[in-house]
N, C-alpha and C positions, 0 to 999 in steps of 0.2 A: 342229625333232622336235620340239623343245621343245613350241611353240605348239601344233602341232600335237594334239600328246598330252593338252593338257589340250583345247584345239576337245571335241577324245572324248570325254573324259573328263565333259565339259558333253552333249555331244548323250547321250547315257547317260544319264546321271541325269535326265536328259528325258524320258526316254524311261522308262524307272522310275517316275518321278508319276506317266504319263501312262499307264504297267499298271497303275501301285496305283489312281487311281482309275475307270476303265474296272471294276477288279474288287470294287472296293465299291459300285461302280453296281449291276454281278451281281448284287451281293450283294444287297442291298436289294429286287431288281428278284424276289429269286426267296426274300425272306421278305414280299410282297408279295400278299394274297391276292387269290385270278381271281376270286373272288366271294363273299357270304353264307358265312359260315363260323361250326358250334356245336362252342359249344364243352363241356363234363360239369365239374361241383360234387358232392359226393360233399354229402350227407345223413346227418352221423352215419357209427358202428360199429360195429358190438356184438361181445358174447365169449361168449357165454350161459350158454356150459358151465363161466365161473369169473364171472359177473351182473357182470362189467365194459362203461361204458357208451361214449363218444365224446360231445358234443351238442357238434357243431361242423364251419360250413362248410369243408371241403377241395376247392382254396384257399376262403382266402377276401375272397382279394383278385384281383384280371380287366381285363382291359383288352381290351374286343375292338373292334367296327368298327361301325357303324349296319348295319343288316341281318340284326346275326350274332344269330344264340338260346342261349342255356345250355340246357340243360338238369339241374336241381337232381332227382338223383336219388337217392329213402332208400333207406337199406341195413340199415332199423335197427327194429326193433316197439315204440321211441316213440313218440308222438308228437309233430311238428313242423308248422312251417308256414315258407314263402316269403315275405315279405310289404315290396312297397314303399309304402314312403311314407306306414308308418306311424303315427298320431300320438302325439301330446307331450304331458300320458304316455301312454301306452303301455295299452292296451285290456284288461283284462281278464281271464282267462283263463273264469274260472269265475263268475258272476252270484250273486245275494242265499243268499250264504255260510252266513246266522241265519236263515232257515231251512226246515224242510224240506221244500220246493226242493232242493236247485241249480242253476240256468239255466247251459246252454251260454256264452258269448258268443257272437249266427253273426259278432260281425264277428270272432270266430279263428274260429269250425271251422266253417265251411261262406264256397266260394269269391264273391271279389264277384260283380261285374254281366257282366264284363267275357268271364270267366272260359271257355275254352270243357270239356269234360269229355266222356272214351268210359272207358272198361272194355272187356277183358279179361281173362275167368276174376276170381279175389278180387284183380286189379288198376288202378286208375287214372292213368286216365293228364290232369293237363287240358295246357292252349296257355293262352295272352293274351299280347295285342303290348305295348310300352308305353311310351310318351313324353315317361314320366314328374312327369304329368301331373294322376295320379287320385293314388289307396290305390286296393293292388292287393295281393293275398290270393289265396294255391291256398288255402286251408282244408284239414282235418288229410290229411296223410300216415300214415297209422300202417303200414303192409303194407313191407316189403321187396317196391321193385319199383316201390311209388309212383314220380309220376314228373311234374313240375314246368319245361311246357319255356316262358322268356323270350323274347320278339322285344324289338326295341335298337330304335327306330323314328327316336331323334335323337338326336342331340350330349348326353353332362353328366356327372356322377359320382354314381350314386346309392348310399343303402343299402337293405339288406335284414337282417332280425334273423327271426328266430324268437319267436313270439309267444310259447311254454312256454318258454323255455330266452334267455332274454334277455339278459342276461351275458353267458354263451361261449354266449354261439348271434349270428355280424352278420356282417357283408361291406359288404365295397364294390365298386360295376361304373364302370369309368370307360371312355365311348362315345365316339372316335376318330367324324374323319369316316370313310365311305368311304372304303376304298381306300388306305386305309394301311399303313403295318405294321404285322407284328405283335411287342410284344418280349420272345415270349413263346407256343413251340406244345403240343396237348394231350397229346404224346406229355413235355419234359418240365415243366406239369401234371400227366401222372398221377405219373411222376417223383416227383415234389417229395412228393407226395401220399402214398402210398408210403413213401418214407423220415418221415416226420411219424408214420404213423397208426404205428411201429414204437417209437414212441419216444412216444409216445404212450401205449401197451401199456403199455410200461415203465413208465411214473410210475402208471399206477395200480393197477397189482397193489402197487406198491411201497407206493401208497398203502393201497389195503387194508385191510394188518402194518392200520390200526388196527383194524378193525372183527369182527377175525376175533371175540376171547374178551370175552365180556359181562362184566356186573360183578355182584358176587357177592355181597351182606351177608346173615347170618345174624338172623335173628328174634330177639324176645324170647324166645315159645315155640320155641326148636328150630328151624322150618322157614330155607323162604331164598324170598331176597326176588334174581329172575336179571334185568337190565336191558344189555338186544337193542336194543342200533341198528336202526333199520329205513334202511336206504340209508346212501350217504358219500356226500358227494363236498367238493366244493370249487370253483364258480363263477367264486371270486379267477383257480382259475389256469386256467380257461381251459374247459375240454375233458372234467372226468374224472368218469361219478358210476358209485355201486356200486346194482347190480340185488338185490340181497339182504340177507338177515339177516345179519345179525353168530349166530357162535352157532345155524348153523339146526337140527342136528341137535344139541339137547337135554336131558339125561338132566336129572328129577330130583328127585323123588320127591311124595307125595300129602300133600296141603296146601303146597305149593313153591307162591310166583305167580312170572310175569313180564309186565313190566313191558313193553312194548315202545315205543320212539320214538325221535321223523325228528332227524336230522343241522341246529342252526342257521345250517352250514352253506351250507344248500340251497333256500330261499327256494326258494318259493309249489314246490318237489319235491313232490307227490300220494303217501302208501300205503295200502295198506288192511292189515290184521289179517281172515284171514276164515278163518274154522273152517267148510268146508261139511257135513262128518259124512258125506255121503255123498249131499247136495245137489245138482242142478247150479248151474254155476257160473254167476252175475247175468252180463249185460250190463252197458257199464264208462257203455256211452249212448246211451237210448233217445232214441225224438221222445216229444217229451212229448205227444201222445192221438197214437194212430192213424195220422189221415188227415191230419197233418201230417211232410214231412219238412223244412221251413225252421229251428224248431222242435224244441230238441233241450236236452236238462236229462240232468245222474246220474243215473244211479239209485238212484231211494229205498233199496233195498234194500242197495246199496253206497255212497251218500252220508252214508247215518246209523244211527250205532250202534243194534246189534240183539245181545237184546234191547237199552230201552231204555236199565236198569242195568244190567250187567256181574253175574253170579250168577256163585257158581261150578260151573268145570265142571264138568262130571263126565261131555263123550262125545258125547254128543247133542244135535240142532236143528243153526240156523242162526246161528252167531256169526259178528259182524261190529263189530267200532270203528271206522266211520262213518271218516270220511280224514282221514288224517294230514297235516297241511300246517304245519308248522315256523313259519310265521310266520302259522297261519291258530288258531283256534277251540281246534280238537283237537289234540295234542302227542307225545299216548303215550295208549295203551290199558295194560291191569290185566287179569289175568287169574289166576285160584288154581284150585286143580288141586283135582277133590278124589276121583278112581280110577283107578284102572291101566289101563295102557294105551299107546300109538303112536298122535298124533293131528296127520296130518297139516293146514295152515294152508298158505295162497298173499296173494300179493296182488294183488285182481285186476288192476289198471290195467295192471300190469307180467309177469304172467301167461306174459305169450308170449315170458319174455325172462329165466327161469327162476327168480323172482326167491318161494322156499318157503321151505317150513320144517316140521321135525318135532317135539313134540315127545315123546317118550320117558318117561311117569311110570314110576318104578314103589312100589311098595308103598313 
């Protein structure tokens, strides 16, 4: 009887092993693709009410198969690119910065030649097949709803960057052979992205407390100089930028000065301090000539200070800092206010993100 029980136990153990193997194989089969799949990557995120921006690819690591497509979806008003096989060092965003004309680097702003573009309303959709052999760039994406679809035709591991935010915005795609089982589905990716965004925005909100109060110094003549940070961020954190002016709604007196300065922790970040005084807001990027759609430049009205030597501001005329860049030739802009009134100003590159301010001047 004991012998039969042992034999029975051995048979049951063998059956359990067989069932376990079958279940494992069925699980693999369930994970195996039925054909080319499409995955989504979110390009940045923003909270325009509070001026918070996340400059990151979400997620920044994926495994896909040969034949699959990743759609990079723009979620912010900030400039972004999706760039594969970027040269080292990365191309400069702007060229000829020490001259009156600041040229937008076509390697950054324009899509590479293999990229196809379609337009729907105000949105652009671009696509390309990528085999890992050449430089591929989406060109500038700026409007929420813009997209760039990349279909992978060759196995390999590929790095991608945003050329505007290379320190915080980079990622990796591992392309496996066609038919490989997936380690993660789109629903898992989306869940992870949503969790990460909650953590990112909380961190950014805490970080922004450093920006909210301007520095005030009393001058020998009794006037005051206010120092206002134009944006803030820390690319070493990998995600958060604040697109607003510290002390954006500032109240001062006639004769006081305000100095705007850009954060040294945001290398390459561009801002302006622009008082339109009722004039229309200039475009940021324009063709170098009316007949050219491939040669772009920063609008000289935006790139250069106006007036060239800042005069006391009395509430009229177009006053512009020019491009303020933390590692550029201009990092500060100062105005003295000589007339009571309420004066609005904006950052031209980031006005869509709510980067605006008001100076109220009392007698």
